[in-house]
C-alpha positions as CSV (number, residue, x, y, z in Angstrom):
1,X,-14.2,8.5,-7.2
2,X,-11.7,9.7,-4.6
3,X,-8.3,8.4,-5.5
4,X,-4.7,9.4,-5.4
5,X,-2.0,10.6,-2.9
6,X,-1.5,14.3,-2.2
7,X,1.0,16.1,0.0
8,X,-0.1,19.2,1.7
9,X,0.8,21.4,4.7
10,X,-1.6,22.2,7.6
11,X,-1.6,25.9,8.4
12,X,-1.1,27.3,11.9
13,X,-4.9,27.5,12.5
14,X,-5.4,23.8,11.6
15,X,-6.8,24.3,8.1
16,X,-5.9,22.0,5.3
17,X,-6.4,22.5,1.6
18,X,-8.2,19.7,-0.1
19,X,-7.0,18.6,-3.6
20,X,-8.7,20.8,-6.2
21,X,-9.5,17.9,-8.5
22,X,-11.5,16.2,-5.7
23,X,-13.5,19.2,-4.4
24,X,-16.4,18.8,-6.8
25,X,-17.0,15.2,-5.6
26,X,-16.7,16.2,-2.0
27,X,-19.3,18.9,-2.2
28,X,-19.5,22.0,0.1
29,X,-19.5,20.2,3.4
30,X,-17.6,17.1,4.6
31,X,-17.6,15.0,7.7
32,X,-14.2,14.5,9.4
33,X,-13.9,11.7,12.0
34,X,-11.4,9.4,13.7
35,X,-10.2,6.8,11.3
36,X,-8.4,3.5,11.6
37,X,-4.6,3.0,11.6
38,X,-4.1,6.5,13.2
39,X,-5.5,8.6,10.4
40,X,-8.6,10.7,9.9
41,X,-11.5,9.8,7.6
42,X,-13.1,12.5,5.5
43,X,-16.5,11.7,4.0
44,X,-18.6,13.5,1.5
45,X,-22.1,14.0,3.1
46,X,-23.7,11.4,0.9
47,X,-21.1,8.7,1.8
48,X,-21.4,9.7,5.5
49,X,-25.1,9.0,5.3
50,X,-24.4,5.5,3.9
51,X,-22.0,4.8,6.8
52,X,-24.4,6.2,9.3
53,X,-27.2,3.9,8.2
54,X,-24.8,1.0,8.7
55,X,-23.7,2.1,12.1
56,X,-27.3,2.6,13.4
57,X,-28.1,-0.9,12.4
58,X,-25.4,-2.5,14.4
59,X,-26.8,-4.5,17.4
60,X,-26.9,-2.2,20.4
61,X,-26.5,-5.2,22.7
62,X,-23.0,-6.0,21.5
63,X,-20.2,-4.0,23.2
64,X,-18.0,-3.9,20.0
65,X,-20.9,-2.4,18.1
66,X,-21.4,0.3,20.7
67,X,-17.7,1.0,20.9
68,X,-17.2,1.3,17.2
69,X,-20.3,3.6,16.8
70,X,-19.0,5.8,19.6
71,X,-15.5,5.8,18.0
72,X,-16.8,6.9,14.7
73,X,-19.7,9.2,15.7
74,X,-18.6,11.0,18.9
75,X,-15.5,12.4,17.3
76,X,-17.1,13.4,14.0
77,X,-17.4,17.0,12.9
78,X,-19.1,18.6,10.0
79,X,-16.8,21.0,8.2
80,X,-17.5,23.4,5.4
81,X,-15.0,23.7,2.6
82,X,-14.1,27.4,2.4
83,X,-13.5,29.6,-0.7
84,X,-9.8,28.5,-0.8
85,X,-10.8,24.8,-0.7
86,X,-9.7,24.3,3.0
87,X,-11.3,22.5,5.9
88,X,-10.7,23.2,9.5
89,X,-9.5,20.2,11.4
90,X,-10.3,20.5,15.1
91,X,-7.4,20.2,17.6
92,X,-8.7,16.9,19.1
93,X,-8.7,15.2,15.7
94,X,-5.2,16.6,14.8
95,X,-4.0,15.1,18.1
96,X,-5.7,11.8,17.5
97,X,-4.0,11.4,14.2
98,X,-0.6,12.9,15.3
99,X,-0.8,15.5,12.6
100,X,2.1,17.8,12.3
101,X,2.6,20.4,9.5
102,X,3.2,17.9,6.7
103,X,0.3,15.6,5.9
104,X,-0.8,13.2,3.2
105,X,-4.3,13.1,1.8
106,X,-5.1,9.6,0.4
107,X,-8.1,9.0,-1.7
108,X,-9.6,5.6,-1.1
109,X,-12.7,5.4,-3.2
110,X,-15.6,6.8,-1.1
111,X,-13.5,8.8,1.4
112,X,-10.3,10.6,2.0
113,X,-7.8,9.7,4.7
114,X,-5.6,12.3,6.3
115,X,-2.3,11.1,7.6
116,X,0.7,12.6,9.3
117,X,3.4,12.4,6.5
118,X,5.8,10.3,8.6
119,X,3.1,7.8,9.7
120,X,1.9,7.5,6.1
121,X,5.4,6.8,4.8
122,X,5.9,4.1,7.5
123,X,2.5,2.6,6.7
124,X,3.1,2.8,2.9
125,X,6.5,1.1,3.0
126,X,5.2,-1.7,5.2
127,X,2.2,-2.2,3.0
128,X,4.2,-2.2,-0.2
129,X,6.6,-4.8,1.3
130,X,3.7,-7.0,2.4
131,X,1.4,-6.5,-0.7
132,X,1.7,-10.0,-2.0
133,X,0.8,-11.6,1.4
134,X,-2.0,-9.1,1.9
135,X,-3.4,-10.0,-1.6
136,X,-3.3,-13.7,-0.9
137,X,-5.4,-13.2,2.2
138,X,-8.1,-11.4,0.2
139,X,-8.9,-14.3,-2.1
140,X,-12.1,-15.0,-0.2
141,X,-13.3,-11.5,-1.0
142,X,-13.0,-12.1,-4.8
143,X,-10.0,-10.0,-5.4
């Protein structure tokens, strides 16, 4: 399971070290794509295949389905984890997520999220403040 919050620095070439304790579960290659809330999603290949099967089953005739599939797939890149445990994040994805030098890697079960540290801190503070209201709205999901 991919969990936890980790603070790292992007190097000048756009490489990011992934947490050592999560690398085994990630495997040798990951898929990096645009995420929601202005972050990047990082999937192990097996989890990416699960998501991909869900995306290809969305109805092609619905514009929201087409748009979401394009959003997730057109920006996706397969990235090998190098000997130092780093992945290269392409420039267009760094720009999308507003990544500067300091980033946060958040483990959220089946994927990692990569956030600009400042955006993460704003998001975390707001979510912590609203946690009770958020939890009440999830009652229909059995939480």
